[in-house]
N, C-alpha and C positions, 0 to 999 in steps of 0.2 A: 200746531202739530209738531210733536217731537219725533225725530227719527234717530235710531241708534244702530250700532253694529255689534253683534255678539260673535266674537272670533271662536270658531269651533275647533280649528286645527291649523297648526303651521304658524303660530305667532312667534316662534323662536326657532331659528335654523342656523347652520354653519354656512360661512361664506362658500359660494360655489354650489351648494346643494340645490337640487331641483325637486326634491321630495322632502316632506309632504307637500302637496298642493295647499294653497291658502284657501281655507273654507270658512265661510261666515254666514250668519243669519241676519238679514236685513229686517229691522223691526220698525214699525210705526206705532207709537203709543204702547210699546211693549209686546205687541203681537206681530207675528211674521207677515211681511208685507207681500201681497199677491202680486207676483211678477209676471203673470199671464199677459202676453202681448207687449211686454217691455223688453227692450234691449238694455243690457247692463254693461257699463264700462268701469274697469278698476283703474284708478289713478294713484300713483305712489311716487313719493320723493323722499330723499333724506331729510330728516327733521331740520337740519340747518342748511339744506340746499335750496337752490332756486329752480332747478329744471326737474321735470318729471323723469323718473327712471322707467315707469310703466304708464301707459295710457292705451289700454287694450281691452278687448271684449272679455268679460267673465262669463262662464258657463252657468246657466241656471240648472239647478237640480232640485227637485221637489218645489217647483216655481210657486205653487200655491201656498208654500210655507216660508218663502223668502230666502231659500238657501241658494248661495252662489259659490263658485269655486274658480280659482285661478291657478293654472299650471304654469310653472316657471320655466323660462329658458335660462341657460347658464349665465349669460351676460347680464341678467337682471339681478342676480344674487351675489355677484363677485365682490362687492364693496361692503365691508363690515360697517355697522352703524344702526341707529334707530331710525325707522322710516315712518312717515305718516301716510295713511291710506284712506281714500274715500271711494265710494261707489256712486255712480250716477245712473239712474234708471230713466229711460226715455221710451214713451209709447209711440213715437213717431207722428203723433197728432198734436204736438206742442205741449204735452204734459211731461215735465222733467222734475225728478225729485232726487235729492242728494242724501246719502247715508254715510256717516251721520250728518245731521244738519247743524251741529255744533261740535267743534273739535274734530278729532280724527281717530280712526282705529290705528293700532300700532303693530309694527313688525320689528323684531330685533334680530339682526344678522350678526352673529359672533365670528370673529376671525378664527381661522384654523391654525394648525401647527406646521403648515408647510412653508 
């Protein structure tokens, strides 16, 4: 089974920005994964980093289509760079699935002029 992430919005932002929220579609074999009864966590780190910048709950929107959204807090977007992102869906009954299951989704935070 192949899982992927289609980034719908927010793949490129400026340092310190909290909008737009990061919005993605979680796919299994190319179709939106039904997230009904799943809790979804977004994990993010600098591509060259070791520690997570984000390890927090993502909001499901249109959960039967696999749409998730993560709203930034200012301290999560302060550092410019390329970030790796993965989502983990857990149904609480021992079923856990990662998106993507190979590689990562990407976020680029560009430095500002301040």
